[in-house]
N, C-alpha and C positions, 0 to 999 in steps of 0.2 A: 366646356365641351370642346374637344379637339376637332380636327377636320374629319375624323371618322364618325362624329356625331354620338359617340359613346362616352359617358362619364366614367371616370375611374377614381377610386378612393386613393388618397395619398399613400404612396409606397415608401417614400423617404422616411427614415427614422426621424421623428420630431424630437428635438431636445426637450427635456423636462424643464419647466419654468423653475427658476430659483427664487427663493424668498429674499426680498431686499432686506438688508440689515436695517433695523430700526435706528432712528436718530435719538429717540427718547428712551431713557433707562427703564421706564415703566412698561415699555413694549417688549423688552428682552425676554421675560418669561414666556410670552406668547410665541415669540420667534423660536425659542428653544423647543417648546411643545410642538409647534407645527413642523419644525425641522425633523423631529422624530416621527410625527404622525403622518406626514405626507405620503411616505411609501405604502402605508397600509390603508390610506383613505379610500381607494377604490373598493376594497373589500368591505370596509365599514359602511360606505355609501350604499352598496348593494344590500347588505344585511339589514340596515336600518329601514330601507325602503320596503323590503320584503316583510319585515316585522311590523310595518305600519308606524314606526316610531317618528317618522317625519313625513310631512305632506308637502309636495312641491307643486301639485296640480293647480293650486290656487293662483299661481303666478304665470301660468301658461295660457296661450291663446288656443283657438279651436284646433290648431295643428299639433298641439303639444310642445309648443316652442315659446321661448321668452319673446317679449316685444322688441321693437326697434329693428325692423327689417330695413336693411340698407339697399339691397338690390339682389340681382342674380349674377352668377358668373357669366362674363362675356363669352359668346360662342367661340372666340379664338383662344380661350383659356380653359383650364381644367382645375379641379380641386387641387391637384398636385402642384400645378404651377402657382396657384394662389398661395398655398401653404409655403412653398419655397420662397416666394416674394416676401411673405410676412416674416419668415425665419431670418431672411436677409436684413430685415429692419429691426431685429431684436426680439420678435415674438417667440414664444416657446409654448410647449404643450401645457395645458392647464389641468393638472392632475386633481386638484382640489376644486372640482366643479361638478354640478349635477349634469346629467346628460339629457338633452332634449331629443324628441322623436326625430329620427332620420339624421342625426348629427354624425358627420364623418370626421370633423376636426374641431377642437376647442383650443384656442390659443390666447395667450394674454401677454401684455407688456406691462410690467409693474411701473408705477409712478411713485417711487419711494416705497415705504413699507405699508402705507395706509391705503393706497388707491391703485387701480389697474384699469387698463383698456382691455376689453374682452371681446373676442370675435369668434363666432361659430359659423361653420360651413356645413351645409346639408346636402344629402344625396340627390335632391332635386335641383341643386344649384343655388338655392337661397343662401344669402350671407346676412347675418344679423350681428349687431355689435352694440356695446354700451360701455360707459365709464362708471365705475362703482368702487365701493370699499373692497379691499381684499378680505377674503375669509380669514386669513391669518391675523390681521389686525383687529377686525371687528366682525366676528362670526355672526352675531345676531343682526347687525345692520346689513351685512351682506345677505344673509338668508331672507330677511324681510324686505330687501331691495330699497332700503332707506337711502334717499338722495341719489338713486341710480339716474344717470343722465344719458340721453341719446347721443350727443356729440356727433351728429350727422355730418357736419362740414369736415370735421377731422377725418372721419372714416372715408368720406367721398374723395378727399384729397389723397389719402393713404392708398386707396384702391383705384385711383384714376386709370381708366383704360382697361382695367381687369374685371370690372363689373359693369352691369347695366343698372343704373339707379332705378328704384321702384317709383 
């Protein structure tokens, strides 16, 4: 929240996250598939949710958000300044992600082809994050949150001074 006390949604165009090239030859078919499917994923996500083909509510808390609350945006900062900070560190828009309630930004930093750091920023100033499988490498492990980790220390260091830890 800036000095005016009003929160603003990020205005800067957020670059789209690129899929990291896989090291193992067995991952290349997935890489090619997701390279083609990523641009239409938002449409498929909406359609599959409307048709009831996928259920995401089972993984959400009472606010309709995934777990691992890191904190809230520091009063001297805004969603936009936080997004700009993360982009400067290599984070980019996460097109292949479900959208939580009140989400204004979803960014990720891939850690090779198989893993990613994922941060979500919300309209009430909450910031949540986790480390997980990428949907491109392991769609089912990603969907079912297999081995999803909090990595709180990493995110607190990354966002030092920009958030108030919970």
